[in-house]
C-alpha positions as CSV (number, residue, x, y, z in Angstrom):
1,M,144.9,141.1,63.1
2,M,148.2,141.1,65.4
3,G,147.1,144.0,67.0
4,T,143.8,142.4,67.9
5,R,144.9,139.4,68.9
6,M,147.8,141.4,71.2
7,L,144.5,143.4,72.6
8,Q,142.9,140.5,73.8
9,R,145.6,138.8,75.5
10,L,146.1,142.0,77.4
11,A,142.4,142.2,78.1
12,T,142.1,138.6,79.4
13,P,143.5,139.3,83.0
14,V,141.2,142.0,83.3
15,F,137.9,140.7,81.8
16,T,138.5,137.6,84.3
17,S,138.7,140.3,87.3
18,A,135.6,142.1,86.2
19,L,133.8,138.7,86.0
20,K,134.4,137.8,89.6
21,T,133.8,140.8,90.9
22,I,130.5,141.0,89.3
23,Y,129.7,137.3,90.0
24,P,132.0,136.4,93.5
25,N,130.6,133.2,94.0
26,V,131.2,131.7,90.5
27,N,133.8,128.9,90.8
28,R,136.6,129.0,88.2
29,G,136.4,125.7,87.2
30,A,132.8,125.9,86.4
31,E,133.0,128.8,83.9
32,R,134.6,129.6,80.6
33,V,134.9,133.4,79.2
34,V,134.4,133.3,75.3
35,Y,135.7,136.5,73.6
36,V,133.7,137.8,70.8
37,N,135.7,141.1,70.4
38,S,138.1,142.9,72.3
39,I,135.4,144.3,74.3
40,D,132.4,141.8,74.6
41,F,132.3,138.8,76.2
42,T,129.6,135.8,77.6
43,A,130.0,134.0,80.9
44,V,128.7,130.4,80.4
45,R,127.9,127.9,83.3
46,N,128.4,124.3,83.0
47,Y,125.5,122.9,84.3
48,A,124.5,119.2,85.6
49,K,123.5,116.9,82.6
50,S,119.7,115.8,82.5
51,K,120.6,112.3,83.6
52,D,122.7,113.4,86.7
53,K,120.0,115.9,88.1
54,G,117.3,113.2,88.2
55,K,119.2,110.8,90.3
56,D,117.7,112.0,93.6
57,K,114.4,111.5,92.0
58,K,115.1,108.2,91.2
59,G,112.5,105.5,92.6
60,K,110.6,108.4,94.5
61,G,107.1,108.6,93.7
62,A,107.4,106.3,90.7
63,K,103.7,105.1,89.3
64,V,103.5,100.8,88.5
65,D,101.4,100.2,85.7
66,I,99.0,97.3,86.5
67,N,98.4,94.9,83.9
68,V,95.8,92.0,85.3
69,A,96.6,90.2,82.1
70,V,100.2,90.0,82.5
71,I,99.8,88.9,86.2
72,S,97.2,86.2,85.3
73,E,99.7,84.5,83.6
74,L,102.2,84.0,86.2
75,V,99.3,83.9,89.4
76,P,95.4,84.0,90.0
77,V,95.1,87.6,90.6
78,D,91.1,87.7,91.2
79,K,92.0,85.0,93.7
80,M,94.6,87.2,95.6
81,K,92.2,90.4,95.3
82,D,89.3,88.3,97.0
83,R,91.4,87.6,99.7
84,C,92.4,91.3,100.6
85,N,88.8,92.3,99.9
86,N,87.7,89.4,102.6
87,A,90.0,90.8,105.2
88,I,88.7,94.3,104.6
89,D,85.1,93.1,104.8
90,K,86.1,91.4,108.2
91,M,87.5,94.7,110.0
92,K,84.7,96.4,108.5
93,E,82.1,94.2,110.1
94,E,84.1,94.0,113.4
95,F,84.2,97.8,113.5
96,T,80.4,97.5,113.1
97,K,79.1,95.1,115.6
98,N,81.8,95.4,118.3
99,L,83.2,99.2,118.2
100,S,80.0,101.1,119.1
101,L,80.2,104.1,121.1
102,R,76.8,102.7,122.5
103,S,76.8,99.0,123.7
104,T,73.3,98.5,122.3
105,T,71.2,95.2,122.6
106,G,71.9,94.3,119.0
107,S,75.4,94.6,119.0
108,I,75.1,91.9,122.0
109,E,72.9,89.6,120.1
110,S,75.3,89.0,117.4
111,L,78.4,88.2,119.3
112,A,80.1,84.7,118.7
113,V,80.3,82.0,121.5
114,K,81.5,78.6,121.1
115,F,79.4,76.0,122.1
116,E,79.8,72.2,122.0
117,G,82.1,72.8,119.3
118,K,80.2,75.1,117.5
119,D,79.9,78.9,116.9
120,Y,76.5,80.2,117.9
121,E,75.1,84.0,118.1
122,L,74.5,84.9,121.8
123,Q,70.9,85.3,121.1
124,E,70.7,82.1,120.0
125,L,71.8,80.5,123.5
126,A,69.9,83.1,125.4
127,Q,67.2,85.8,126.1
128,I,68.7,89.3,125.8
129,V,66.4,92.1,127.3
130,R,67.2,95.8,128.1
131,K,66.0,96.1,131.7
132,N,66.8,99.7,131.7
133,P,69.3,102.2,129.8
134,K,71.7,101.4,132.1
135,T,71.4,97.4,132.2
136,L,71.0,94.3,129.9
137,V,70.0,91.4,131.2
138,I,70.8,88.2,129.7
139,N,69.1,84.6,130.5
140,F,70.7,81.3,129.7
141,A,68.0,79.3,131.7
142,S,67.9,77.0,129.0
143,F,71.4,76.7,128.1
144,P,73.4,77.2,131.3
145,Q,76.5,75.4,129.9
146,A,77.1,78.3,127.8
147,I,77.7,80.6,130.1
148,P,81.6,80.3,130.7
149,N,82.4,80.8,126.9
150,A,79.6,83.5,127.0
151,L,81.4,85.5,129.7
152,K,84.8,85.3,127.6
153,A,83.0,86.4,124.6
154,I,81.5,89.7,125.9
155,Q,84.8,90.4,127.9
156,S,87.0,90.4,124.7
157,S,84.3,91.8,122.6
158,G,85.6,95.1,122.4
159,L,82.6,96.9,123.8
160,N,83.9,97.5,127.3
161,L,81.6,95.3,128.9
162,N,81.7,93.7,132.5
163,P,79.3,91.3,133.2
164,Q,78.1,90.1,136.5
165,Q,77.0,86.6,136.9
166,D,74.0,85.6,139.2
167,G,72.7,82.0,138.5
168,T,72.0,81.2,135.3
169,T,71.4,85.3,134.2
170,L,74.0,88.0,133.6
171,Y,73.7,91.7,134.2
172,V,75.8,93.9,132.1
173,P,76.0,97.7,133.0
174,V,76.3,99.7,130.0
175,P,79.2,102.1,130.0
176,K,78.7,105.6,130.2
177,V,80.7,107.3,126.9
178,T,83.6,108.6,128.7
179,K,87.2,109.7,127.4
180,E,88.4,106.3,128.7
181,H,85.6,104.6,127.0
182,R,86.6,106.2,123.5
183,E,90.1,105.4,124.1
184,A,89.2,101.7,124.9
185,L,87.2,101.7,121.6
186,A,89.8,103.3,119.7
187,K,93.1,101.0,121.0
188,N,90.6,97.7,119.9
189,A,90.0,99.4,116.6
190,K,93.6,99.9,115.7
191,S,94.2,96.2,116.9
192,L,91.6,95.2,114.4
193,Y,93.3,97.1,111.7
194,I,96.6,96.0,112.6
195,K,95.2,91.9,112.0
196,C,93.8,93.2,108.8
197,R,96.8,94.6,107.4
198,D,99.1,91.7,108.6
199,S,96.7,89.3,106.9
200,M,96.9,91.2,103.5
201,K,100.7,91.2,103.6
202,E,100.6,87.3,104.2
203,V,98.8,87.4,101.1
204,Q,101.3,89.6,99.5
205,N,104.3,87.5,100.4
206,E,102.5,84.1,99.5
207,F,101.9,85.5,95.9
208,L,105.1,87.1,95.5
209,K,106.8,84.0,96.5
210,K,104.4,82.3,93.8
211,V,105.9,84.3,90.9
212,K,109.5,83.8,92.1
213,R,108.9,79.9,91.7
214,Q,108.1,80.5,88.4
215,S,110.0,78.3,85.8
216,N,110.9,79.2,82.0
217,V,110.1,82.9,83.1
218,S,112.5,85.5,82.3
219,E,113.8,87.6,85.3
220,D,112.3,90.7,83.6
221,L,108.8,89.1,83.7
222,I,109.2,88.1,87.4
223,H,110.3,91.5,88.4
224,N,107.8,93.5,86.9
225,V,104.9,91.2,88.3
226,S,106.4,91.1,91.5
227,K,106.1,95.2,91.5
228,Q,102.3,95.0,90.1
229,I,101.9,92.5,93.0
230,S,103.2,94.7,95.5
231,A,101.3,97.8,94.0
232,I,97.7,96.2,94.2
233,C,98.2,94.9,97.5
234,D,99.6,98.4,98.7
235,E,96.2,99.9,97.6
236,Y,94.1,97.5,99.5
237,Q,96.2,98.3,102.6
238,N,96.0,101.7,101.8
239,E,92.3,100.9,101.7
240,A,92.1,99.5,105.1
241,K,94.3,102.3,106.6
242,N,91.5,104.9,105.6
243,I,88.7,103.1,106.9
244,Y,90.6,102.7,110.4
245,E,91.3,106.2,110.5
246,V,87.5,107.3,110.0
247,K,86.5,104.8,112.4
248,H,89.4,106.4,115.0
249,N,88.3,109.6,114.5
250,E,84.8,108.9,115.3
251,L,85.7,107.2,118.2
252,V,87.6,109.7,119.8
253,G,85.5,112.1,118.8
254,K,87.5,114.2,116.2
């Protein structure tokens, strides 16, 4: 028995040296040698604990479970969703009406023009005809007072139109589908998307403030509901972004 212990003491530096030769990158502080007998040994590494390994992933890609019933206890979540949907619907409507590669008569007809304090469609104030494939003619003989506001509406429509006035008539050259025209339409599409996105952010901030103003509610519940509201609004914003990207690719010809 005494001889075995002596042999183990004598063998320790030899085996340690051998271990470093086989595993040169092993840190002395991160290993221990377990001797089964005077010949066999096992190298054991000390690995990080599971909670340490997951530190760098904390908060990344965490999915938020949505519970409408819980949110509804603090704020009218359906109203919030309706307002986000309305913002997206308005953006889609603007895309359809004002961001066409071909400036059709239909797009012009539906333009909103303010006249005598009210909003009218252009076709309610003037007669619109296509003189030829390259020119639209808009006759304001019945409501000549509406011409200044009609000019503003057409020029700011995003259709890249430059009307020319002759008395009570506007002549509108239909632009060719050039690269510059595509880029101008794409720029207008981005402006409409940003307007939609900002509108939904305002809705999000408004409802987050409502939640935080709640009394007699635990901080944990407020925190949980706030996370859910942000997650819902993020989904709507991602939807708006996807719609915009499809429209952008269509306009620039991708």
